[in-house]
C-alpha positions, 0 to 999 in steps of 0.5 A: 567801568569809569575808565571805560567811559574815559577811554571812550571819551578820549577816543571821541575827542580824537576823532573830532576834526579841529577847525584847521582840519575841517578848513583843509578838508572843505574851505568852500563853506568858509569862503562863502560866508566871508564872500556874504559878508563882504557882499553885505559890507560892500552893499551897505557902504554903497547905500551910504554913499547915496548911489542907490538913490541916484540910481532909484531916481535914474530908473523912476523915468523909465518903464521899470518900476523898481526900488533898490535898497541896501538891504534888499540888494544885500539879500539878493546877492547872498542868495546868489553866493549861496546858489553858487555854493550849491552849483559848486558842491554838485559839480565838484565831487571833493566838495560834494555835501547834502545842499538842500538846507543851502538851497532853500536858505538861498531861496529864502535870501533871494525871496526877500531881495527880490520881494522888496525890489520887484514885489512879492507876487512874482518873486515867489512864483520865480523861487518856486521855478528856481527850486524845481530847476534845482532839484532837477540839477541835483537829480542830473548830478546824482547820475553823473 
């Protein structure tokens, strides 16, 4: 009996995919998270250089009342990157996987980013609209 269990464990281990295999089969996930890290790094660098302060001073003279901060822009961009991943997974058959979790995470990131920039009242209505369009797009992609 112990030999059977050992054989089963050996089979399971041989069936598990190594990191290299997963990368070859689906590099999209790694690319997306690397892009998010790069995006946050660039945005934080721009913030540390004081460029957001300059842009905020310029925008305060106009009709739009927004407040750009590095973390808000970072989360907004990360959400957009995740939406692009969802679109890629829906459009490219070899990368197709369930995308609901990614879409929800994207909505949360975009909500955090926009909530700090334009206010929460408008942001969450826009998020619900975007999620609705995402569900429609998913239904259309399934039929195609």
